PDB file of N, CA, C and O in Angstrom, chain B, residues numbered from 101:
ATOM      1  N   MET B 101       0.651 -14.117 -10.462  1.00  0.00           N
ATOM      2  CA  MET B 101       0.659 -13.361  -9.232  1.00  0.00           C
ATOM      3  C   MET B 101      -0.776 -12.951  -8.901  1.00  0.00           C
ATOM      4  O   MET B 101      -1.556 -12.608  -9.790  1.00  0.00           O
ATOM      5  N   LYS B 102      -1.109 -12.991  -7.623  1.00  0.00           N
ATOM      6  CA  LYS B 102      -2.452 -12.657  -7.173  1.00  0.00           C
ATOM      7  C   LYS B 102      -2.720 -11.162  -7.317  1.00  0.00           C
ATOM      8  O   LYS B 102      -1.871 -10.334  -6.987  1.00  0.00           O
ATOM      9  N   LYS B 103      -3.915 -10.826  -7.814  1.00  0.00           N
ATOM     10  CA  LYS B 103      -4.296  -9.425  -7.988  1.00  0.00           C
ATOM     11  C   LYS B 103      -4.765  -8.856  -6.648  1.00  0.00           C
ATOM     12  O   LYS B 103      -5.502  -9.503  -5.903  1.00  0.00           O
ATOM     13  N   SER B 104      -4.326  -7.648  -6.365  1.00  0.00           N
ATOM     14  CA  SER B 104      -4.673  -6.993  -5.112  1.00  0.00           C
ATOM     15  C   SER B 104      -6.140  -6.549  -5.106  1.00  0.00           C
ATOM     16  O   SER B 104      -6.693  -6.188  -6.145  1.00  0.00           O
ATOM     17  N   ARG B 105      -6.750  -6.579  -3.940  1.00  0.00           N
ATOM     18  CA  ARG B 105      -8.115  -6.065  -3.795  1.00  0.00           C
ATOM     19  C   ARG B 105      -8.134  -4.553  -3.787  1.00  0.00           C
ATOM     20  O   ARG B 105      -9.182  -3.939  -3.988  1.00  0.00           O
ATOM     21  N   PHE B 106      -6.992  -3.953  -3.560  1.00  0.00           N
ATOM     22  CA  PHE B 106      -6.904  -2.511  -3.392  1.00  0.00           C
ATOM     23  C   PHE B 106      -6.165  -1.876  -4.561  1.00  0.00           C
ATOM     24  O   PHE B 106      -5.164  -2.411  -5.037  1.00  0.00           O
ATOM     25  N   THR B 107      -6.662  -0.736  -5.017  1.00  0.00           N
ATOM     26  CA  THR B 107      -5.979   0.013  -6.065  1.00  0.00           C
ATOM     27  C   THR B 107      -4.834   0.805  -5.440  1.00  0.00           C
ATOM     28  O   THR B 107      -4.731   0.930  -4.220  1.00  0.00           O
ATOM     29  N   ASP B 108      -3.988   1.330  -6.302  1.00  0.00           N
ATOM     30  CA  ASP B 108      -2.860   2.134  -5.822  1.00  0.00           C
ATOM     31  C   ASP B 108      -3.350   3.335  -5.026  1.00  0.00           C
ATOM     32  O   ASP B 108      -2.770   3.681  -3.997  1.00  0.00           O
ATOM     33  N   THR B 109      -4.403   3.961  -5.494  1.00  0.00           N
ATOM     34  CA  THR B 109      -4.958   5.128  -4.809  1.00  0.00           C
ATOM     35  C   THR B 109      -5.483   4.751  -3.427  1.00  0.00           C
ATOM     36  O   THR B 109      -5.295   5.501  -2.469  1.00  0.00           O
ATOM     37  N   GLN B 110      -6.134   3.608  -3.316  1.00  0.00           N
ATOM     38  CA  GLN B 110      -6.644   3.171  -2.020  1.00  0.00           C
ATOM     39  C   GLN B 110      -5.507   2.892  -1.048  1.00  0.00           C
ATOM     40  O   GLN B 110      -5.609   3.226   0.132  1.00  0.00           O
ATOM     41  N   ILE B 111      -4.422   2.283  -1.529  1.00  0.00           N
ATOM     42  CA  ILE B 111      -3.274   2.009  -0.668  1.00  0.00           C
ATOM     43  C   ILE B 111      -2.683   3.314  -0.149  1.00  0.00           C
ATOM     44  O   ILE B 111      -2.366   3.432   1.035  1.00  0.00           O
ATOM     45  N   VAL B 112      -2.536   4.292  -1.038  1.00  0.00           N
ATOM     46  CA  VAL B 112      -1.996   5.596  -0.633  1.00  0.00           C
ATOM     47  C   VAL B 112      -2.902   6.246   0.404  1.00  0.00           C
ATOM     48  O   VAL B 112      -2.410   6.805   1.385  1.00  0.00           O
ATOM     49  N   ASN B 113      -4.207   6.184   0.206  1.00  0.00           N
ATOM     50  CA  ASN B 113      -5.143   6.791   1.162  1.00  0.00           C
ATOM     51  C   ASN B 113      -5.082   6.095   2.523  1.00  0.00           C
ATOM     52  O   ASN B 113      -5.174   6.754   3.558  1.00  0.00           O
ATOM     53  N   ILE B 114      -4.930   4.778   2.529  1.00  0.00           N
ATOM     54  CA  ILE B 114      -4.819   4.039   3.791  1.00  0.00           C
ATOM     55  C   ILE B 114      -3.550   4.461   4.532  1.00  0.00           C
ATOM     56  O   ILE B 114      -3.584   4.690   5.741  1.00  0.00           O
ATOM     57  N   LEU B 115      -2.435   4.564   3.812  1.00  0.00           N
ATOM     58  CA  LEU B 115      -1.178   4.968   4.441  1.00  0.00           C
ATOM     59  C   LEU B 115      -1.227   6.414   4.929  1.00  0.00           C
ATOM     60  O   LEU B 115      -0.630   6.742   5.954  1.00  0.00           O
ATOM     61  N   LYS B 116      -1.936   7.281   4.202  1.00  0.00           N
ATOM     62  CA  LYS B 116      -2.055   8.678   4.626  1.00  0.00           C
ATOM     63  C   LYS B 116      -2.890   8.806   5.891  1.00  0.00           C
ATOM     64  O   LYS B 116      -2.640   9.688   6.712  1.00  0.00           O
ATOM     65  N   GLN B 117      -3.887   7.928   6.055  1.00  0.00           N
ATOM     66  CA  GLN B 117      -4.674   7.946   7.280  1.00  0.00           C
ATOM     67  C   GLN B 117      -3.770   7.722   8.486  1.00  0.00           C
ATOM     68  O   GLN B 117      -3.907   8.395   9.507  1.00  0.00           O
ATOM     69  N   ALA B 118      -2.849   6.773   8.362  1.00  0.00           N
ATOM     70  CA  ALA B 118      -1.935   6.481   9.472  1.00  0.00           C
ATOM     71  C   ALA B 118      -1.006   7.662   9.732  1.00  0.00           C
ATOM     72  O   ALA B 118      -0.697   7.966  10.884  1.00  0.00           O
ATOM     73  N   GLU B 119      -0.562   8.324   8.675  1.00  0.00           N
ATOM     74  CA  GLU B 119       0.308   9.486   8.846  1.00  0.00           C
ATOM     75  C   GLU B 119      -0.414  10.632   9.544  1.00  0.00           C
ATOM     76  O   GLU B 119       0.217  11.444  10.221  1.00  0.00           O
ATOM     77  N   GLN B 120      -1.732  10.702   9.383  1.00  0.00           N
ATOM     78  CA  GLN B 120      -2.519  11.770   9.980  1.00  0.00           C
ATOM     79  C   GLN B 120      -2.867  11.482  11.439  1.00  0.00           C
ATOM     80  O   GLN B 120      -3.504  12.301  12.102  1.00  0.00           O
ATOM     81  N   GLY B 121      -2.451  10.327  11.933  1.00  0.00           N
ATOM     82  CA  GLY B 121      -2.649  10.044  13.347  1.00  0.00           C
ATOM     83  C   GLY B 121      -3.776   9.090  13.685  1.00  0.00           C
ATOM     84  O   GLY B 121      -4.053   8.868  14.864  1.00  0.00           O
ATOM     85  N   VAL B 122      -4.433   8.521  12.692  1.00  0.00           N
ATOM     86  CA  VAL B 122      -5.483   7.543  12.962  1.00  0.00           C
ATOM     87  C   VAL B 122      -4.803   6.276  13.480  1.00  0.00           C
ATOM     88  O   VAL B 122      -3.832   5.818  12.878  1.00  0.00           O
ATOM     89  N   PRO B 123      -5.290   5.697  14.585  1.00  0.00           N
ATOM     90  CA  PRO B 123      -4.663   4.488  15.114  1.00  0.00           C
ATOM     91  C   PRO B 123      -4.667   3.349  14.080  1.00  0.00           C
ATOM     92  O   PRO B 123      -5.655   3.125  13.381  1.00  0.00           O
ATOM     93  N   VAL B 124      -3.547   2.649  14.006  1.00  0.00           N
ATOM     94  CA  VAL B 124      -3.405   1.577  13.013  1.00  0.00           C
ATOM     95  C   VAL B 124      -4.465   0.502  13.211  1.00  0.00           C
ATOM     96  O   VAL B 124      -4.989  -0.032  12.234  1.00  0.00           O
ATOM     97  N   SER B 125      -4.786   0.180  14.446  1.00  0.00           N
ATOM     98  CA  SER B 125      -5.799  -0.851  14.699  1.00  0.00           C
ATOM     99  C   SER B 125      -7.151  -0.470  14.104  1.00  0.00           C
ATOM    100  O   SER B 125      -7.875  -1.333  13.608  1.00  0.00           O
ATOM    101  N   ASP B 126      -7.497   0.820  14.149  1.00  0.00           N
ATOM    102  CA  ASP B 126      -8.750   1.279  13.551  1.00  0.00           C
ATOM    103  C   ASP B 126      -8.712   1.163  12.029  1.00  0.00           C
ATOM    104  O   ASP B 126      -9.704   0.785  11.406  1.00  0.00           O
ATOM    105  N   ILE B 127      -7.578   1.487  11.439  1.00  0.00           N
ATOM    106  CA  ILE B 127      -7.423   1.396   9.984  1.00  0.00           C
ATOM    107  C   ILE B 127      -7.546  -0.056   9.534  1.00  0.00           C
ATOM    108  O   ILE B 127      -8.217  -0.352   8.545  1.00  0.00           O
ATOM    109  N   LEU B 128      -6.897  -0.959  10.265  1.00  0.00           N
ATOM    110  CA  LEU B 128      -6.945  -2.377   9.909  1.00  0.00           C
ATOM    111  C   LEU B 128      -8.369  -2.906   9.950  1.00  0.00           C
ATOM    112  O   LEU B 128      -8.799  -3.633   9.055  1.00  0.00           O
ATOM    113  N   ARG B 129      -9.087  -2.539  10.983  1.00  0.00           N
ATOM    114  CA  ARG B 129     -10.470  -2.988  11.133  1.00  0.00           C
ATOM    115  C   ARG B 129     -11.361  -2.391  10.052  1.00  0.00           C
ATOM    116  O   ARG B 129     -12.199  -3.091   9.484  1.00  0.00           O
ATOM    117  N   GLU B 130     -11.188  -1.115   9.767  1.00  0.00           N
ATOM    118  CA  GLU B 130     -12.031  -0.423   8.787  1.00  0.00           C
ATOM    119  C   GLU B 130     -11.862  -0.999   7.376  1.00  0.00           C
ATOM    120  O   GLU B 130     -12.839  -1.151   6.643  1.00  0.00           O
ATOM    121  N   HIS B 131     -10.630  -1.315   7.004  1.00  0.00           N
ATOM    122  CA  HIS B 131     -10.357  -1.770   5.639  1.00  0.00           C
ATOM    123  C   HIS B 131     -10.212  -3.281   5.527  1.00  0.00           C
ATOM    124  O   HIS B 131      -9.987  -3.811   4.439  1.00  0.00           O
ATOM    125  N   ASN B 132     -10.343  -3.978   6.663  1.00  0.00           N
ATOM    126  CA  ASN B 132     -10.270  -5.431   6.714  1.00  0.00           C
ATOM    127  C   ASN B 132      -8.958  -5.947   6.102  1.00  0.00           C
ATOM    128  O   ASN B 132      -8.967  -6.802   5.216  1.00  0.00           O
ATOM    129  N   ILE B 133      -7.843  -5.415   6.590  1.00  0.00           N
ATOM    130  CA  ILE B 133      -6.524  -5.875   6.165  1.00  0.00           C
ATOM    131  C   ILE B 133      -5.745  -6.339   7.392  1.00  0.00           C
ATOM    132  O   ILE B 133      -6.043  -5.950   8.521  1.00  0.00           O
ATOM    133  N   SER B 134      -4.755  -7.168   7.149  1.00  0.00           N
ATOM    134  CA  SER B 134      -3.948  -7.662   8.269  1.00  0.00           C
ATOM    135  C   SER B 134      -2.868  -6.653   8.624  1.00  0.00           C
ATOM    136  O   SER B 134      -2.537  -5.759   7.845  1.00  0.00           O
ATOM    137  N   GLN B 135      -2.337  -6.823   9.814  1.00  0.00           N
ATOM    138  CA  GLN B 135      -1.279  -5.937  10.281  1.00  0.00           C
ATOM    139  C   GLN B 135      -0.037  -6.096   9.416  1.00  0.00           C
ATOM    140  O   GLN B 135       0.642  -5.115   9.111  1.00  0.00           O
ATOM    141  N   SER B 136       0.261  -7.333   9.021  1.00  0.00           N
ATOM    142  CA  SER B 136       1.448  -7.560   8.191  1.00  0.00           C
ATOM    143  C   SER B 136       1.301  -6.900   6.822  1.00  0.00           C
ATOM    144  O   SER B 136       2.275  -6.375   6.283  1.00  0.00           O
ATOM    145  N   THR B 137       0.100  -6.919   6.258  1.00  0.00           N
ATOM    146  CA  THR B 137      -0.134  -6.251   4.972  1.00  0.00           C
ATOM    147  C   THR B 137       0.088  -4.756   5.097  1.00  0.00           C
ATOM    148  O   THR B 137       0.740  -4.150   4.247  1.00  0.00           O
ATOM    149  N   PHE B 138      -0.448  -4.159   6.148  1.00  0.00           N
ATOM    150  CA  PHE B 138      -0.289  -2.728   6.341  1.00  0.00           C
ATOM    151  C   PHE B 138       1.180  -2.339   6.436  1.00  0.00           C
ATOM    152  O   PHE B 138       1.621  -1.404   5.768  1.00  0.00           O
ATOM    153  N   TYR B 139       1.938  -3.051   7.262  1.00  0.00           N
ATOM    154  CA  TYR B 139       3.341  -2.691   7.454  1.00  0.00           C
ATOM    155  C   TYR B 139       4.184  -3.011   6.227  1.00  0.00           C
ATOM    156  O   TYR B 139       5.190  -2.348   5.976  1.00  0.00           O
ATOM    157  N   LYS B 140       3.783  -4.022   5.464  1.00  0.00           N
ATOM    158  CA  LYS B 140       4.470  -4.316   4.202  1.00  0.00           C
ATOM    159  C   LYS B 140       4.256  -3.171   3.219  1.00  0.00           C
ATOM    160  O   LYS B 140       5.198  -2.731   2.560  1.00  0.00           O
ATOM    161  N   TRP B 141       3.009  -2.684   3.119  1.00  0.00           N
ATOM    162  CA  TRP B 141       2.711  -1.534   2.254  1.00  0.00           C
ATOM    163  C   TRP B 141       3.491  -0.314   2.713  1.00  0.00           C
ATOM    164  O   TRP B 141       4.053   0.412   1.894  1.00  0.00           O
ATOM    165  N   ARG B 142       3.526  -0.085   4.026  1.00  0.00           N
ATOM    166  CA  ARG B 142       4.196   1.104   4.548  1.00  0.00           C
ATOM    167  C   ARG B 142       5.691   1.071   4.240  1.00  0.00           C
ATOM    168  O   ARG B 142       6.278   2.099   3.899  1.00  0.00           O
ATOM    169  N   SER B 143       6.305  -0.099   4.358  1.00  0.00           N
ATOM    170  CA  SER B 143       7.746  -0.173   4.065  1.00  0.00           C
ATOM    171  C   SER B 143       8.024  -0.041   2.579  1.00  0.00           C
ATOM    172  O   SER B 143       9.061   0.492   2.183  1.00  0.00           O
ATOM    173  N   LYS B 144       7.102  -0.524   1.752  1.00  0.00           N
ATOM    174  CA  LYS B 144       7.330  -0.502   0.309  1.00  0.00           C
ATOM    175  C   LYS B 144       6.882   0.806  -0.332  1.00  0.00           C
ATOM    176  O   LYS B 144       7.576   1.336  -1.200  1.00  0.00           O
ATOM    177  N   TYR B 145       5.734   1.333   0.084  1.00  0.00           N
ATOM    178  CA  TYR B 145       5.127   2.477  -0.586  1.00  0.00           C
ATOM    179  C   TYR B 145       5.088   3.752   0.253  1.00  0.00           C
ATOM    180  O   TYR B 145       4.568   4.765  -0.214  1.00  0.00           O
ATOM    181  N   GLY B 146       5.613   3.737   1.460  1.00  0.00           N
ATOM    182  CA  GLY B 146       5.565   4.907   2.333  1.00  0.00           C
ATOM    183  C   GLY B 146       6.178   6.136   1.686  1.00  0.00           C
ATOM    184  O   GLY B 146       7.303   6.076   1.188  1.00  0.00           O
ATOM    185  N   GLY B 147       5.462   7.241   1.685  1.00  0.00           N
ATOM    186  CA  GLY B 147       5.952   8.491   1.124  1.00  0.00           C
ATOM    187  C   GLY B 147       5.692   8.654  -0.360  1.00  0.00           C
ATOM    188  O   GLY B 147       6.019   9.697  -0.927  1.00  0.00           O
ATOM    189  N   MET B 148       5.112   7.650  -1.005  1.00  0.00           N
ATOM    190  CA  MET B 148       4.827   7.747  -2.439  1.00  0.00           C
ATOM    191  C   MET B 148       3.401   8.219  -2.659  1.00  0.00           C
ATOM    192  O   MET B 148       2.557   8.148  -1.765  1.00  0.00           O
ATOM    193  N   ASP B 149       3.149   8.705  -3.874  1.00  0.00           N
ATOM    194  CA  ASP B 149       1.771   8.965  -4.259  1.00  0.00           C
ATOM    195  C   ASP B 149       1.361   7.878  -5.256  1.00  0.00           C
ATOM    196  O   ASP B 149       2.183   7.044  -5.636  1.00  0.00           O
ATOM    197  N   ALA B 150       0.101   7.885  -5.678  1.00  0.00           N
ATOM    198  CA  ALA B 150      -0.441   6.804  -6.510  1.00  0.00           C
ATOM    199  C   ALA B 150       0.300   6.664  -7.837  1.00  0.00           C
ATOM    200  O   ALA B 150       0.499   5.547  -8.314  1.00  0.00           O
ATOM    201  N   SER B 151       0.708   7.777  -8.438  1.00  0.00           N
ATOM    202  CA  SER B 151       1.385   7.691  -9.731  1.00  0.00           C
ATOM    203  C   SER B 151       2.754   7.027  -9.594  1.00  0.00           C
ATOM    204  O   SER B 151       3.170   6.292 -10.489  1.00  0.00           O
ATOM    205  N   LEU B 152       3.455   7.270  -8.497  1.00  0.00           N
ATOM    206  CA  LEU B 152       4.747   6.621  -8.270  1.00  0.00           C
ATOM    207  C   LEU B 152       4.589   5.124  -8.024  1.00  0.00           C
ATOM    208  O   LEU B 152       5.419   4.330  -8.468  1.00  0.00           O
ATOM    209  N   ILE B 153       3.536   4.740  -7.325  1.00  0.00           N
ATOM    210  CA  ILE B 153       3.290   3.321  -7.081  1.00  0.00           C
ATOM    211  C   ILE B 153       3.000   2.613  -8.397  1.00  0.00           C
ATOM    212  O   ILE B 153       3.503   1.516  -8.637  1.00  0.00           O
ATOM    213  N   THR B 154       2.194   3.235  -9.246  1.00  0.00           N
ATOM    214  CA  THR B 154       1.889   2.659 -10.552  1.00  0.00           C
ATOM    215  C   THR B 154       3.161   2.486 -11.367  1.00  0.00           C
ATOM    216  O   THR B 154       3.365   1.442 -11.985  1.00  0.00           O
ATOM    217  N   ARG B 155       4.006   3.489 -11.372  1.00  0.00           N
ATOM    218  CA  ARG B 155       5.274   3.421 -12.108  1.00  0.00           C
ATOM    219  C   ARG B 155       6.171   2.320 -11.543  1.00  0.00           C
ATOM    220  O   ARG B 155       6.800   1.592 -12.311  1.00  0.00           O
ATOM    221  N   LEU B 156       6.242   2.185 -10.231  1.00  0.00           N
ATOM    222  CA  LEU B 156       7.041   1.146  -9.600  1.00  0.00           C
ATOM    223  C   LEU B 156       6.556  -0.241 -10.022  1.00  0.00           C
ATOM    224  O   LEU B 156       7.364  -1.112 -10.342  1.00  0.00           O
ATOM    225  N   LYS B 157       5.243  -0.445 -10.023  1.00  0.00           N
ATOM    226  CA  LYS B 157       4.686  -1.740 -10.406  1.00  0.00           C
ATOM    227  C   LYS B 157       4.966  -2.046 -11.871  1.00  0.00           C
ATOM    228  O   LYS B 157       5.216  -3.198 -12.223  1.00  0.00           O
ATOM    229  N   GLU B 158       4.926  -1.020 -12.737  1.00  0.00           N
ATOM    230  CA  GLU B 158       5.257  -1.229 -14.148  1.00  0.00           C
ATOM    231  C   GLU B 158       6.707  -1.686 -14.295  1.00  0.00           C
ATOM    232  O   GLU B 158       7.002  -2.611 -15.052  1.00  0.00           O
ATOM    233  N   LEU B 159       7.600  -1.034 -13.568  1.00  0.00           N
ATOM    234  CA  LEU B 159       9.011  -1.396 -13.649  1.00  0.00           C
ATOM    235  C   LEU B 159       9.264  -2.792 -13.085  1.00  0.00           C
ATOM    236  O   LEU B 159      10.079  -3.537 -13.629  1.00  0.00           O
ATOM    237  N   GLU B 160       8.583  -3.153 -12.012  1.00  0.00           N
ATOM    238  CA  GLU B 160       8.752  -4.484 -11.446  1.00  0.00           C
ATOM    239  C   GLU B 160       8.268  -5.546 -12.423  1.00  0.00           C
ATOM    240  O   GLU B 160       8.832  -6.638 -12.484  1.00  0.00           O
ATOM    241  N   GLY B 161       7.230  -5.234 -13.186  1.00  0.00           N
ATOM    242  CA  GLY B 161       6.730  -6.170 -14.178  1.00  0.00           C
ATOM    243  C   GLY B 161       7.707  -6.375 -15.322  1.00  0.00           C
ATOM    244  O   GLY B 161       7.827  -7.483 -15.845  1.00  0.00           O
ATOM    245  N   LYS B 162       8.412  -5.306 -15.718  1.00  0.00           N
ATOM    246  CA  LYS B 162       9.377  -5.393 -16.824  1.00  0.00           C
ATOM    247  C   LYS B 162      10.641  -6.111 -16.402  1.00  0.00           C
ATOM    248  O   LYS B 162      11.230  -6.855 -17.187  1.00  0.00           O
ATOM    249  N   TYR B 163      11.061  -5.891 -15.161  1.00  0.00           N
ATOM    250  CA  TYR B 163      12.323  -6.439 -14.678  1.00  0.00           C
ATOM    251  C   TYR B 163      12.082  -7.258 -13.409  1.00  0.00           C
ATOM    252  O   TYR B 163      12.399  -6.801 -12.311  1.00  0.00           O
ATOM    253  N   PRO B 164      11.524  -8.465 -13.548  1.00  0.00           N
ATOM    254  CA  PRO B 164      11.237  -9.257 -12.349  1.00  0.00           C
ATOM    255  C   PRO B 164      12.509  -9.672 -11.631  1.00  0.00           C
ATOM    256  O   PRO B 164      13.556  -9.879 -12.243  1.00  0.00           O
ATOM    257  N   GLN B 165      12.389  -9.785 -10.330  1.00  0.00           N
ATOM    258  CA  GLN B 165      13.539 -10.208  -9.514  1.00  0.00           C
ATOM    259  C   GLN B 165      13.775 -11.684  -9.726  1.00  0.00           C
ATOM    260  O   GLN B 165      12.828 -12.453  -9.889  1.00  0.00           O
ATOM    261  N   THR B 166      15.018 -12.080  -9.726  1.00  0.00           N
ATOM    262  CA  THR B 166      15.342 -13.493  -9.922  1.00  0.00           C
ATOM    263  C   THR B 166      15.668 -14.184  -8.644  1.00  0.00           C
ATOM    264  O   THR B 166      15.961 -15.379  -8.646  1.00  0.00           O
TER     265      THR B 166
END
């Protein structure tokens, strides 16, 4: 699996920027990510903090989807 360029903390900070009212187009341009990546992160990690994301990734690694 491809390693992400962004750490869990960076993903959380990017999503929090959007929650604070920063336009999504500005966030995408600033962090050089695609719109689909942003919305995929938001649907998967929205409302989580970095420690929960880390725990989720650990569990996904132990129990891969078939």
